[in-house]
C-alpha positions in Angstrom: -77.8 -60.1 28.1 -75.3 -59.0 25.4 -73.4 -61.5 23.4 -69.9 -62.4 24.7 -66.8 -63.7 23.1 -67.1 -66.8 25.2 -70.6 -67.5 23.9 -69.4 -67.1 20.3 -66.4 -69.3 20.9 -68.4 -72.0 22.5 -71.0 -71.9 19.7 -68.3 -72.1 17.0 -66.7 -75.1 18.8 -70.1 -76.8 19.2 -70.9 -76.3 15.5 -67.6 -78.0 14.4 -67.6 -81.3 16.3 -65.2 -83.0 13.9 -62.6 -80.2 14.4 -60.3 -80.9 17.3 -57.0 -79.8 18.9 -55.5 -76.8 20.6 -55.1 -74.9 17.3 -58.8 -75.1 16.5 -59.7 -74.0 20.0 -57.3 -71.1 19.8 -58.8 -70.1 16.4 -62.3 -70.3 17.7 -61.4 -68.1 20.6 -59.7 -65.6 18.4 -62.8 -65.4 16.1 -65.1 -65.0 19.1 -63.0 -62.1 20.5 -62.6 -60.5 17.1 -66.2 -60.7 16.0 -67.7 -59.5 19.2 -65.2 -56.7 19.6 -65.9 -55.6 16.0 -69.7 -55.9 16.2 -70.2 -53.7 19.2 -68.5 -50.7 17.6 -71.3 -48.7 16.0 -69.3 -47.6 12.9 -68.7 -51.3 12.1 -72.2 -52.6 12.4 -75.5 -50.8 12.8 -79.2 -51.2 12.4 -82.0 -48.9 11.3 -85.7 -49.5 11.9 -89.2 -48.4 12.2 -91.1 -47.6 15.4 -94.9 -47.5 15.5 -96.9 -46.3 18.4 -97.3 -42.9 20.0 -95.6 -39.7 18.9 -92.4 -39.2 20.9 -88.9 -40.3 21.0 -86.6 -42.2 23.3 -84.3 -45.2 23.7 -84.9 -48.3 21.6 -83.8 -51.7 22.9 -84.4 -55.0 21.2 -83.4 -58.6 20.5 -81.1 -59.3 17.6 -81.3 -62.4 15.4 -78.5 -63.3 12.9 -79.6 -66.4 11.0 -77.0 -69.1 11.2 -76.5 -69.5 7.5 -72.9 -70.4 6.8 -72.9 -70.2 3.0 -71.5 -66.7 2.8 -68.6 -67.7 5.0 -68.0 -70.9 3.0 -67.9 -68.8 -0.2 -65.7 -66.0 1.0 -63.2 -68.4 2.6 -63.0 -70.4 -0.7 -62.7 -67.1 -2.7 -59.7 -66.2 -0.6 -57.9 -69.4 -1.6 -58.5 -71.3 1.6 -59.4 -74.6 0.1 -57.8 -77.2 2.3 -59.6 -80.3 3.7 -60.8 -78.5 6.8 -61.6 -75.2 5.3 -65.3 -76.0 4.6 -65.7 -77.4 8.1 -64.1 -74.3 9.6 -66.4 -72.0 7.5 -69.5 -73.9 8.4 -68.6 -74.0 12.1 -67.9 -70.3 12.1 -71.1 -69.3 10.3 -73.4 -71.5 12.3 -71.6 -70.7 15.6 -71.8 -66.9 15.1 -75.4 -67.0 14.0 -76.4 -69.3 16.9 -74.6 -67.1 19.5 -76.0 -63.8 18.3 -79.5 -65.2 17.8 -79.4 -66.6 21.4 -78.1 -63.5 23.2 -77.6 -60.6 20.8 -79.2 -57.3 21.5 -79.3 -53.8 20.1 -79.8 -50.4 21.6 -80.2 -46.9 20.1 -82.5 -44.0 19.6 -86.0 -43.7 18.1 -87.1 -40.4 16.7 -90.8 -39.6 16.0 -92.4 -42.4 18.0 -92.2 -44.7 20.9 -93.6 -48.2 20.9 -92.9 -51.5 19.1 -89.8 -51.4 16.9 -88.6 -53.6 14.0 -84.9 -53.1 13.0 -82.6 -54.5 10.3 -78.8 -54.6 10.1 -78.0 -52.3 7.2 -74.2 -52.0 7.5 -71.5 -54.4 8.4 -67.9 -53.4 7.5 -65.7 -56.4 6.4 -62.6 -54.3 6.2 -62.5 -53.4 9.9 -63.4 -57.0 10.7 -60.3 -58.2 8.9 -58.3 -56.0 11.3 -60.2 -57.2 14.3 -59.6 -60.8 13.4 -55.9 -60.3 12.7 -55.4 -58.6 16.1 -57.4 -61.4 17.9 -55.5 -64.1 16.1 -52.1 -62.5 17.0 -53.2 -62.3 20.6 -53.8 -66.1 20.5 -50.4 -66.7 18.9 -51.8 -67.3 15.5 -49.5 -65.3 13.2 -48.1 -65.5 9.7 -49.4 -65.3 6.1 -52.0 -68.1 6.5 -53.6 -66.2 9.4 -53.9 -63.0 7.3 -55.4 -65.0 4.5 -57.8 -66.6 6.9 -58.9 -63.2 8.2 -59.4 -61.9 4.7 -61.4 -65.0 3.8 -63.6 -65.0 6.9 -64.5 -61.3 7.1 -66.6 -60.8 4.0 -68.7 -63.9 4.7 -69.2 -63.0 8.4 -70.1 -59.4 7.4 -72.6 -60.8 4.8 -74.2 -62.9 7.5 -74.6 -59.9 9.8 -76.4 -58.1 6.9 -79.1 -60.8 7.2 -79.6 -59.8 10.8 -82.8 -58.2 12.2 -84.4 -57.5 15.5 -87.6 -56.6 17.3 -87.8 -54.4 20.3 -89.5 -51.4 21.9 -88.8 -47.7 22.1 -89.5 -46.0 25.4 -89.6 -42.4 26.3 -91.9 -39.4 26.6 -95.1 -39.8 24.7 -97.3 -37.3 22.9 -101.1 -37.3 22.6 -101.4 -39.0 19.2 -100.4 -42.1 17.3 -97.1 -41.8 15.4 -94.4 -43.6 13.4 -90.7 -43.0 13.7 -87.3 -44.2 12.7 -84.5 -45.7 14.8 -80.8 -46.2 14.6 -79.1 -48.7 16.8 -75.9 -50.7 17.4 -75.3 -54.1 18.8 -74.5 -54.5 22.5 
């Protein structure tokens, strides 16, 4: 089952138990919507991989893992000048929440050329610039507007994108098979 904004939002809130109030819940919801909307667009985030098995080609599907390591988010938020008392807690909750949600229900789908069989893939591209835009739009939809929201988006996006670059997955490519063993390459996007 693909990751959903609700799953990401819930995981972010759970990862920040000391953060409370309607503004925090609005922010978590905006981040959940923004990150999921951004991550499923193939030009924003994509994976490449290797398939080993039988000569052929077909559709690759797999399970995505994004390790819940919040350090990139903490660093990027601080580098953007967000250094208030709650900033580190927000960054840790966002990093752990996103990693937890994507590791629990993230998946990828794409094409394998050259072989079908077991597949191992790695996130090789995550665009922080488009994530800033997605976060800004999601925050505005939640009523979070103003210079601080823009600064928050600019601070969160590079760290979140860096977290995605640690992502990897395992899956299988299925399709017509040839008569011999083979290896191939795959390209995939998050679903």
